[in-house]
N, C-alpha and C positions, 0 to 999 in steps of 0.2 A: 503493500500500499506504500510504501512512502515514496517505492519510485512512480507510482499514479500521482504525488502529491506532487512531486516537478515537474511528472509533465502537465501536471493542471497548474503550476506558478508557470511556467511557455508558455501556457494560453493566454493568463493575463496579462502577461506584456504588451504581448499580439494587442492586446484588447480584445480579447473572446475568453466567454463564462469559461471559468477555469477549472476545467473539467479534464481527469487527466485517470488516460486505461493501459495496463498490463494486462497480455496476454501470456501466459506459463505454464510450461509444461516439464516437469522430472526440474525443477530449479531450474531449466531455461529459460529465459523470455525472448519466444517467438514474435511479439508483434508488441511496442507500446507507443502512445501517441498521444494529442492533446486536442481539443476542440480546434478546428481551421475554419468556422461559418466564417468568421469577417473577412478573411483573407483571400479565401479563396471564391466566397460569396455561393458559396455551394452546402443546403439547407442539411445534404447528408454527410456533412461533415465531420459528425460529430465523435470523441479520443473512440469508442466503443468501437463502430465503425471505419477508422482506418487502424486500430488495431489489431483487430479481426482479417480485415483487406491486405494486411503488411504478413498474417501469420498464417492467413495461409499463399499468400507466393514464398515466402521460407520451405514451411513442408509441401507445398508443391500439391495442395489437395485441401477441397472445401469443408471437410473436416475435418471438426477439429477436435476430435472423442483425447480426454486424459488430459486436458489442462481445467485452466483457474485462470479466470475473468478479472481483477481487481480495482474498482472502479472506482473514481472518492465519490460519485453523484449516484443514486437510483436512475440505472437506464431507464429509458422512453419506452410509446411500444417498437418504435423505429428497432431500438436498437434493443431491446424486448424479440423481438422476434428476429431479430437477424442471427440474435445466441443463441435464441432453439434452430434456427435454420442450417449453424454452424455444429451444432451436435457437442459445442462447449460443455463439461459435465459440472464446473460451479464457478457461482457467482460470486464476489466476497466486494459489496459495498460501504463507504463510509456514513456518506451523509442520505436520509430519505431525501424525497422529491416530492410533498403532498399535490406539489398541483398538475405535476407531469408522469412521478415515476409510475412505470408497471412491473413494477416489481414487492409487490404488497401495498404501494399506495392506493394508488384509483383502481387498480386489477392487477391481477400476477402471471401475467403470461406465462414467464419460463415453470409456474408450480401450474398451469391448465393441464386438466388431467384430459382435456379433448384431447391434446396435441400430440402430437408421437413422440415426443420429447422431454423430459422435464429437466430441469438446473437443480441441484443444490443451491444454497443459498444460505450464505450467515450474511450479516446485517451489524451496521455498527463499528466497523472496523477506524477507528483515529477516527470515528467519528464529530466531534468537536472538532479536531482540526480543517478536515475537510468543510466544514461547514465555516470555522472562521474566515478559510480564505475564500467562500462564497460571500457571506455578509460583508467582510471588508471590500470586496471587487462594486458591488451591488451599491456599494454607499457611496465610493468615487465616483459611480456608473451617477446616479440618483444627485453627484454632490455639482455634479458638474455640467448639469441640467437644469441646475438654480436657475434663474436670469440675472 
């Protein structure tokens, strides 16, 4: 999760929402990235999606069984769907996202029994640090919007 937090800090430096993701198998980082939505003008450039893409390219296969995805913020519906489709075994996230979280907050895509794959989820790892990074970022955004 510390590596994911490092990635999240890079996103904040680029003016993006500070979310970082790291995909690991057997202690080896297969993919890591941070939100790049603002810089790329791509609404799908979420940290999780980019880390999954990097890992799939590294292993040469779209199925990422045996992996754990560490993310600083609870994944949204798009990312939760990608986690299921990639067959990631475990998700570890820091802060809940009560407005857009799809791994327990608004819905629970990764553990939906109607789907053909379910993900083990661990919640709250370094949650305070993950949430503080987000709070500080949005505090700065709000301050810059004041007249």
